[in-house]
C-alpha positions in Angstrom: -15.0 -40.4 -20.6 -15.0 -37.5 -18.1 -13.6 -33.8 -19.0 -10.9 -33.3 -17.1 -11.7 -31.3 -13.9 -10.5 -27.7 -14.1 -7.3 -26.9 -11.8 -8.1 -25.7 -8.0 -6.7 -23.8 -5.6 -6.0 -26.3 -2.9 -6.8 -23.6 1.1 -5.3 -24.8 4.2 -6.0 -23.8 7.6 -2.2 -22.3 8.5 -2.6 -22.9 12.1 -2.6 -26.9 11.3 -2.6 -27.5 7.6 -6.4 -28.2 7.9 -7.9 -27.7 4.0 -10.4 -25.8 4.6 -11.7 -25.1 0.6 -10.5 -26.0 -2.9 -11.0 -23.3 -5.4 -11.2 -23.2 -9.5 -8.1 -21.2 -10.7 -9.8 -19.0 -13.3 -7.6 -19.3 -16.4 -6.5 -16.2 -18.8 -10.0 -16.4 -21.0 -12.4 -16.1 -18.1 -10.0 -13.2 -17.0 -11.0 -11.4 -20.7 -14.4 -12.3 -20.4 -14.4 -10.3 -16.9 -12.5 -7.8 -17.6 -15.4 -7.1 -20.9 -18.4 -7.5 -18.6 -16.8 -4.8 -16.1 -16.0 -2.5 -18.7 -19.7 -2.8 -20.2 -20.8 -2.1 -16.3 -18.6 1.4 -16.2 -20.0 3.3 -17.9 -24.0 3.4 -16.1 -20.8 3.7 -13.0 -19.3 6.3 -14.2 -22.6 8.3 -15.5 -24.0 7.8 -11.7 -21.8 10.6 -10.6 -20.1 10.4 -7.0 -23.2 10.7 -4.9 -24.4 7.6 -6.4 -21.3 6.0 -6.1 -21.3 6.9 -2.9 -24.2 5.6 -1.6 -23.3 2.0 -2.7 -19.8 2.4 -1.0 -21.6 2.9 2.7 -24.1 0.3 2.0 -21.3 -2.2 1.0 -19.9 -0.6 4.1 -22.8 -1.8 6.4 -22.9 -5.1 5.1 -19.3 -6.2 5.7 -19.8 -4.4 9.3 -23.2 -6.8 9.5 -20.8 -9.6 8.7 -17.9 -8.8 11.2 -18.0 -12.6 12.8 -18.1 -14.2 9.7 -15.4 -12.4 7.4 -13.7 -12.6 11.0 -13.4 -16.2 11.3 -13.2 -17.0 7.9 -10.2 -14.4 7.9 -8.3 -16.2 10.7 -8.6 -19.9 9.3 -7.4 -19.0 6.1 -4.4 -16.6 7.2 -3.7 -18.3 10.9 -3.7 -14.4 12.2 -5.0 -14.3 16.0 -8.4 -13.0 16.4 -7.6 -8.9 17.6 -5.4 -8.6 14.7 -7.8 -10.4 12.3 -10.8 -7.7 13.4 -7.8 -4.7 12.8 -9.1 -5.9 9.2 -12.7 -6.5 8.5 -13.8 -3.6 10.7 -10.6 -0.4 10.6 -10.9 -1.6 7.0 -14.1 0.3 7.0 -12.5 3.2 7.4 -11.4 3.7 3.8 -14.6 3.4 2.5 -16.0 6.3 5.0 -13.6 8.4 3.5 -14.0 8.2 0.4 -17.2 7.8 0.1 -17.8 10.8 2.0 -14.7 13.2 -0.4 -14.9 11.8 -3.7 -17.9 14.5 -5.0 -15.1 16.9 -3.8 -12.1 15.5 -4.3 -13.6 15.0 -8.7 -14.9 18.5 -9.2 -13.3 20.2 -12.0 -10.5 22.6 -10.8 -10.4 26.2 -11.6 -6.3 26.6 -12.9 -4.9 30.5 -12.7 -3.2 31.8 -15.6 0.8 31.2 -15.4 1.6 33.6 -17.8 0.4 36.4 -20.2 -0.6 33.3 -23.1 -3.2 32.1 -21.0 -4.8 34.7 -19.5 -7.0 35.2 -22.1 -8.0 31.5 -21.0 -10.5 30.1 -18.5 -8.0 27.2 -17.6 -10.3 24.3 -16.2 -8.7 20.3 -14.5 -10.5 18.0 -14.6 -10.6 14.0 -13.7 -11.7 11.2 -15.6 -11.7 8.1 -14.2 -9.7 5.1 -15.8 -12.5 2.5 -17.3 -10.7 -0.4 -15.7 -8.6 -1.6 -12.6 -7.2 -4.8 -11.9 -5.5 -5.0 -8.2 -3.0 -7.6 -7.4 -3.3 -8.5 -3.4 -1.3 -9.9 -1.6 -1.7 -12.7 1.5 -0.8 -10.8 4.6 -4.0 -8.3 4.7 -7.0 -9.8 2.3 -9.4 -7.2 3.2 -7.5 -4.5 4.1 -5.5 -4.1 0.9 -8.0 -5.0 -1.1 -10.1 -1.8 0.2 -7.5 0.1 1.2 -7.9 0.2 -3.2 -10.8 -1.0 -4.7 -13.0 1.9 -2.1 -10.9 5.1 -3.7 -11.0 3.2 -7.6 -15.3 2.7 -7.1 -15.6 6.3 -5.5 -13.6 7.4 -8.6 -15.7 5.8 -11.4 -14.1 2.6 -12.3 -14.9 -1.0 -12.5 -12.7 -3.2 -10.4 -11.4 -6.5 -11.2 -9.4 -7.8 -8.2 -7.1 -10.6 -8.3 -6.3 -11.6 -4.1 -3.4 -14.2 -3.3 -3.6 -18.1 -4.7 -2.9 -18.4 -0.8 -5.6 -16.4 1.1 -8.4 -15.9 -1.9 -11.5 -16.9 0.0 -12.1 -13.8 2.3 -11.6 -10.7 0.0 -13.9 -13.2 -2.6 -16.6 -13.1 0.4 -15.9 -9.6 0.9 -16.6 -8.6 -3.0 -19.6 -11.4 -3.2 -21.0 -8.9 -0.3 -21.1 -6.2 -2.7 -23.4 -8.5 -4.9 -25.6 -8.8 -2.4 -26.2 -5.6 -2.0 -27.0 -5.6 -5.5 -24.6 -3.0 -6.4 -23.7 -2.2 -10.3 -21.8 -5.4 -10.9 -18.7 -3.1 -11.9 -16.9 -5.6 -9.1 -15.2 -9.2 -9.8 -13.1 -11.6 -8.0 -10.9 -14.2 -9.9 -8.5 -16.6 -8.2 -5.0 -17.9 -9.4 -1.7 -17.6 -9.1 1.2 -15.8 -11.5 -0.8 -16.8 -14.9 -3.9 -15.4 -13.5 -2.6 -12.5 -12.3 -0.4 -11.5 -16.1 -4.0 -12.1 -17.1 -5.2 -9.4 -14.9 -2.7 -7.1 -16.0 -3.0 -7.6 -19.5 -6.7 -6.7 -19.3 -6.9 -4.1 -17.1 -6.3 0.0 -17.5 -4.2 1.0 -14.6 -2.5 -2.6 -12.3 -2.2 -1.9 -9.1 0.0 -4.2 -7.3 1.2 -5.4 -4.0 4.0 -7.8 -3.3 7.6 -9.0 -3.1 9.8 -6.3 -5.0 11.0 -9.3 -7.6 7.4 -9.5 -8.9 7.1 -5.8 -8.8 9.5 -5.4 -10.9 8.2 -8.0 -13.8 4.8 -6.0 -13.5 6.1 -2.6 -13.8 8.3 -4.1 -17.0 5.2 -5.3 -18.5 3.2 -2.2 -17.8 5.5 0.0 -19.3 5.2 -1.9 -22.2 1.7 -1.8 -22.4 2.4 2.0 -21.9 0.1 1.3 -18.4 0.0 3.0 -15.2 1.3 1.0 -12.9 0.9 1.1 -9.0 3.0 -0.5 -6.7 4.2 -1.0 -2.9 6.9 -3.7 -2.5 9.3 -5.1 0.5 10.3 -3.3 3.3 13.1 -3.6 6.4 12.1 -0.8 8.2 13.8 0.4 11.0 13.2 1.8 14.5 15.3 4.0 16.2 15.7 4.5 20.4 17.5 7.2 21.3 18.6 8.4 24.9 16.2 10.9 26.0 13.0 8.0 24.7 10.3 6.5 26.8 11.9 3.0 27.0 8.8 1.6 28.0 7.1 3.2 25.6 9.4 2.3 23.2 9.4 -1.1 24.1 6.1 -1.8 23.6 5.4 0.0 20.5 8.3 -2.2 18.6 6.8 -4.9 20.3 3.8 -5.0 18.8 5.0 -2.9 15.3 7.8 -6.3 15.2 4.9 -8.8 16.1 1.9 -7.9 14.7 0.3 -10.2 12.2 3.2 -12.4 13.1 5.4 -9.8 11.8 3.8 -9.8 8.0 3.4 -6.5 7.7 4.8 -4.6 5.2 5.6 -1.5 7.2 6.7 -4.1 10.2 9.7 -2.8 12.6 12.3 -5.1 11.7 15.5 -4.0 12.7 16.2 -2.0 15.8 19.4 0.4 16.7 19.8 1.7 19.7 22.2 4.2 21.3 24.9 2.9 23.6 23.3 4.9 26.9 20.0 2.9 26.8 21.2 -0.2 24.9 21.3 -2.5 28.0 18.0 -1.0 29.6 15.9 -1.3 26.7 17.4 -5.3 26.0 16.0 -5.9 29.3 13.1 -4.4 29.1 12.4 -6.3 25.6 13.2 -9.6 27.3 10.5 -9.4 29.3 8.1 -8.0 26.7 8.7 -10.6 24.0 9.3 -13.1 26.0 5.5 -12.7 27.7 3.9 -13.4 24.2 1.5 -16.4 24.0 1.8 -17.9 20.6 -0.8 -20.2 19.2 -4.8 -20.2 18.2 -6.3 -19.4 21.1 -8.6 -16.6 21.6 -6.0 -15.7 24.8 -2.9 -15.8 22.5 -1.1 -12.7 20.7 0.9 -14.6 17.8 -0.9 -16.7 15.3 0.6 -19.0 12.4 2.4 -17.9 9.9 0.4 -17.6 6.5 3.3 -19.6 4.6 5.6 -22.5 5.1 7.7 -21.0 2.8 8.2 -18.0 4.5 8.5 -20.0 8.3 11.2 -21.2 6.3 12.8 -17.8 5.2 12.5 -16.6 8.8 14.4 -19.6 10.3 17.1 -19.1 8.0 17.6 -15.2 9.0 17.7 -16.7 12.7 20.4 -19.7 11.9 22.4 -17.2 10.0 22.9 -14.8 12.2 23.8 -16.7 15.1 25.7 -18.8 12.9 27.8 -15.5 12.8 28.0 -14.3 16.1 24.2 -13.2 16.8 22.5 -14.4 19.8 18.6 -15.6 20.8 17.7 -14.3 24.0 14.0 -15.3 23.4 12.1 -17.5 20.8 14.3 -18.3 17.9 12.7 -21.8 16.5 10.0 -22.8 14.2 6.6 -24.9 16.0 6.6 -28.1 16.1 3.2 -28.5 14.0 1.4 -25.5 11.4 2.6 -22.6 9.7 4.3 -21.0 13.0 7.9 -19.1 14.1 8.3 -18.3 17.8 8.4 -14.8 18.3 12.4 -13.8 18.8 14.7 -11.5 20.1 18.1 -10.9 18.7 21.1 -9.5 19.6 25.3 -8.9 18.9 23.8 -8.4 14.9 25.4 -6.7 12.4 24.8 -5.9 8.7 26.3 -8.6 7.6 23.8 -10.5 8.7 20.8 -11.4 6.4 18.3 -10.6 9.2 19.3 -6.9 9.1 18.9 -6.3 5.4 16.7 -8.8 3.7 12.8 -8.3 4.4 12.5 -11.0 6.6 8.7 -11.1 6.7 8.3 -13.0 10.2 8.0 -12.8 14.3 11.9 -11.5 14.7 13.5 -8.3 16.0 16.5 -8.3 15.8 18.2 -5.1 18.0 21.9 -3.6 17.5 24.0 -0.7 19.3 24.8 2.3 17.7 27.0 4.8 19.4 24.5 7.8 18.5 21.9 9.1 16.4 24.6 10.0 13.8 25.1 6.0 13.6 21.4 5.2 13.5 20.1 7.4 11.0 23.6 6.1 8.7 22.8 2.5 9.7 18.7 3.0 8.6 19.4 4.4 5.1 21.9 1.8 4.4 19.1 -0.3 3.0 17.7 -0.7 -0.9 14.4 -0.4 0.9 12.4 2.7 1.7 9.2 1.7 3.0 9.4 3.7 7.1 10.4 4.4 10.1 10.1 4.8 13.8 11.7 7.2 15.5 11.6 7.3 19.9 12.7 10.5 21.7 10.7 12.7 24.0 11.7 15.3 22.0 9.5 15.8 19.2 11.0 18.5 17.3 14.3 16.2 17.5 11.9 13.6 15.8 11.0 15.4 13.0 14.2 16.7 12.2 15.5 12.8 12.3 12.3 11.7 9.8 13.9 14.7 7.8 17.4 12.6 7.4 15.9 9.3 6.4 15.2 7.7 3.1 11.8 6.2 3.5 8.3 7.3 2.2 7.0 8.1 6.0 8.1 8.4 9.7 6.1 7.9 12.7 7.4 9.5 16.2 6.7 7.6 18.9 4.7 5.4 17.2 3.6 2.5 14.5 2.1 1.9 12.0 -0.1 5.5 12.8 0.2 6.7 9.2 -1.1 3.5 7.4 -4.6 5.1 8.6 -4.1 8.5 8.3 -6.1 8.2 5.0 -5.2 12.2 4.7 -1.7 10.8 4.3 -0.1 9.3 0.8 1.5 5.9 1.5 4.2 5.4 -0.3 8.2 3.3 -0.6 11.2 5.2 -2.1 13.8 2.8 -3.8 13.4 -0.5 -4.1 10.0 -0.2 -1.9 7.4 1.0 -4.9 6.2 3.1 -7.6 3.8 5.7 -6.7 1.6 6.0 -3.1 -1.6 4.9 -2.0 -4.2 6.8 0.2 -3.3 10.7 0.3 -6.0 12.2 0.5 -7.6 13.8 -2.8 -4.5 12.2 -4.8 -5.8 9.1 -3.2 -8.6 8.5 -5.5 -7.9 11.0 -8.3 -4.4 8.3 -9.3 -7.0 5.9 -10.8 -7.9 8.8 -13.0 -6.5 10.3 -16.2 -6.7 14.1 -16.1 -7.7 16.3 -18.5 -7.1 19.5 -19.4 -9.5 22.1 -21.0 -9.3 25.6 -22.3 -12.5 27.7 -23.4 -12.8 31.9 -24.1 -12.3 34.3 -21.4 -13.3 37.5 -24.0 -15.0 37.5 -27.0 -13.2 36.4 -29.8 -11.9 38.0 -33.5 -12.6 35.4 -37.0 -8.8 34.6 -36.3 -6.1 34.5 -33.6 -2.4 36.4 -34.2 -0.4 33.9 -35.4 -3.1 31.8 -37.3 -2.3 31.4 -41.2 -1.7 33.3 -43.0 1.6 34.3 -42.0 2.7 38.1 -43.1 5.9 40.3 -42.2 4.0 42.7 -40.0 2.1 39.9 -38.1 5.3 37.9 -37.3 6.4 41.0 -36.2 3.7 42.2 -33.9 3.8 38.3 -32.6 7.3 38.7 -32.3 7.2 41.2 -29.9 4.1 39.6 -28.1 6.1 36.7 -27.1 9.1 38.6 -26.5 7.0 40.6 -23.4 5.3 36.8 -22.7 8.4 35.7 -21.6 9.6 38.6 -19.4 11.7 40.6 -22.2 10.5 43.8 -23.6 8.2 46.0 -20.9 9.0 43.9 -18.3 13.1 44.0 -18.6 12.7 47.7 -18.8 10.3 48.2 -15.7 12.2 46.4 -13.5 9.8 43.2 -12.8 
């Protein structure tokens, strides 16, 4: 009798449903075995130092750029992206490798810390960074390369080994990029495992640090398990990003930016523009321009098309529900509003006469829709933008940049782009964090984007010649206790400091 075949993932093209490939599911035992191998290899990787690790990262970057056409073709096939959207991943994402390879030595150098008071004055204080041995990355289906490299590059540069589980919907491109790591002969500190929820759970159990990107509901479960294991975790979760268009905005720029920011990658971006608030004074002109801009978009799987398919049929169902329910509650569709006859397509859609009673304005849509709401003024726009459980990012459109900064300070989100969209995502020096239900911790952020994958160690060493024993050590005596009390009082800001008025 033949042994039962191992379960597989059946990967299909979102554009037409055509079968692409079957991928074996990695079970818990094989995840554990991979984790053991990675831990064994990590010690030598850590001890190589940042300069040698940077050499391997740059060589990997070269492999990715040399294989741009192959990776782009594969990405288009398994995600349904149009080619220009896919090229952002296969080329632009190398910026993360470059940044952390170039700065790893600087960011990992031990830091001297000044004494904060009298009690530490006699010590030389150092803060050092030691990598977590094994980092687990759980990557979603919308950006299989970008969201992988955003986390893998700093973790590898820090000296960690990395175990990656990409989405069961789009495992092919991420796996191929990791194959590239091995093809250049790099140390065996990077592995890919394919599977769904059970595989992801096994990764969480097996690693020392978890970086999860995905839905808020799943993120809460991951965070709960990590808390039980006392394991550090960083989460990037859902978003419902708002755009605020003020009466002094450059309307043409605002329209072009918001349409691209809402429809790019068929709206499947964590920081997509998902709701738009336009002040009454310019609302009608703005909507008129939006109708023309959204209506001009071409959708399909050809090279000349602007908008591709969505990755999953389930997500198309969500978009369709949001649009239908909005219409039933009084909203109007000015452009689009329907799913395609074949494949996972939903037409780029412009909705008006919307409000916060509608799911399209409060729930994450993650699709190619732009609901536009009229507001009286700036103050109402800010209140409505903050009326959300999510807080990933927002955009503000105004010719007065100082006004934009002031409004940014009132918005309850991790990032604000003034007169632009997505620009914070490739500003590697800035943190990419979610507030409220949009996440925990941050990606990127210059040095912190690498140091998050390290344990911080505090080291003290004597600054002056040492005596046989310290004043506060055993044995205690009345005289030594009295002296110690005076020293401690002085250190606490009393005694001499108080008499001198310091």
